C-alpha positions, 0 to 999 in steps of 0.5 A: 549528474543525475539524482539517484532514487532507491526503490525498495521492493522493485518486483512488487506493484508499488516499487515496480510502478515507481521504478518504471516511471523514474527509469524514464524521468529526466535527471534521475537514475534508479536503483532497485532493491530485491532479495533475489536480483535474479527475479528482477533482471528485466529491469536492467534492460530499462537502465535500472541498477538492481542490488541485493538487500534484505529488509531484515538486514540493516547492513545490506540496506545501508549498502544499497542506500549509499549515494541515494538522493531519494528513497522510496520505502514500502514494506509487505505485510502479506508476503510472510502472511501467505508463506506456509513456512511462517506458521512454523515460526509462530510463538505459542499463542501468537497469531500469524497476523501478530507475527507479520505485524511484528516483522513489518514493524521491525522492517520499517525500523530497519529501513529508517535506521539505514536511511538515517545514515545516508549522507546527502539524502534529500527526500524519503518517501514512505508508503504507509497507512493510518493507525486504525487502533489509535484513530478508532480509540481502541475499537479496531485493534486487529487491522495489523497491516495498517498499524504496522506501517503507521508504526514505522512513521511514528518511529521515524518521527520520534527517533529521527527528526532530521529524517522526518523533516525530509519525509512525505507519506503516500497512502496507497488506496485499495488495489483495484485488482482486489476485485479479483480476490475479495468477494466477486459479484454473484448472478441471481436467478432474476439475472441481476448481480449482487455484491456482498461485503462487510460494512454498510457499503456507503462510505467512500473508499479510495481505489487505485490502479497500484501497478500503473499509478503509484509512481505518479503519486510518488512523483507528486510527493517528490516534486512537492515540499516534504511533510506531505501526507498524500492519498494515492487514489484514482476513484473515491467510491463507496462499495455500492457505487463501485459495484454500480460501476462494475455493473455498467462496465460489464453491462449487467443489471445492478441487483443490490448490495448485501452487508454481511457480518464479519463472522460470516466473512471469516467463514467464507475466507479459507485462509486463517486470519485473513477474514478477520483482518480484512473484515475489521479493516472494512468496518474501521474504514466504514466508520472512520473513513479510508484514512481514519479521519487523519488531519492534513491528508490530501489527494496527490492530484491536488498538489498542482503536479501532473498526476494522471490517476486511473479511474475504476471505470477505466481500470475495469474496461481494460482489466 
């Protein structure tokens, strides 16, 4: 009898990658969770069961998790951040970043509360990130989309030790698709190209083809003993080196890298709250590293399990 893997957020890049791999994995069947199953109908043709559940409703999660041997959990800070209706829900003096933080923390708790009730659950894989506030000793407290995911892990360890004993963490690197969104290289009068970003640009950053390769990292976690803290990464490159790769792939001359202050980055970002959130993240990672110096973090490829991750060069050549 095949094992059941329940995938949260099957219509997203992370969940979709995991579901796509395990829909073809011998000995497994996949159940995908979506708030709107009508948007996930293409999965049924791949043999994936799609059920309706909402991360804000524990009862729906309990029903969706029933019979699961393994669960892949990931929550989305940005869905509500970019939803215009969210701003109407803010309390007086509350920023949208703080609202999305509170919501994602609660969703992470809801997932944990529901998963802890599942009889026969063997493994719990959670997509999470490091706690920037804690690891920077309070220097960087505005990277809400990192801290919210870390809080879910802390909650599980504190409240559900039995679930924590079945848990492994997968930290997803910077989406390679971010090249399309966060500051594009600009052509100079002399024909060279320059790239601007917050931070020195010298610290190695994890980059991953999220849509393609998240599934491989999750498979590595599932095939290993629980308790792993994996970094899902295809290329570990500083912004300067990543931009050099971009120039080589596009066959244009590298003109250099410009460090810009976070205030300037904020002004150039039209979405309120986004510039500070992302800019502070880059400052944190520039100073403390992508995973903040956490002990015990290993690359998914280092577990001795097939994990064919896409390099940034390979991604850019096909993008």
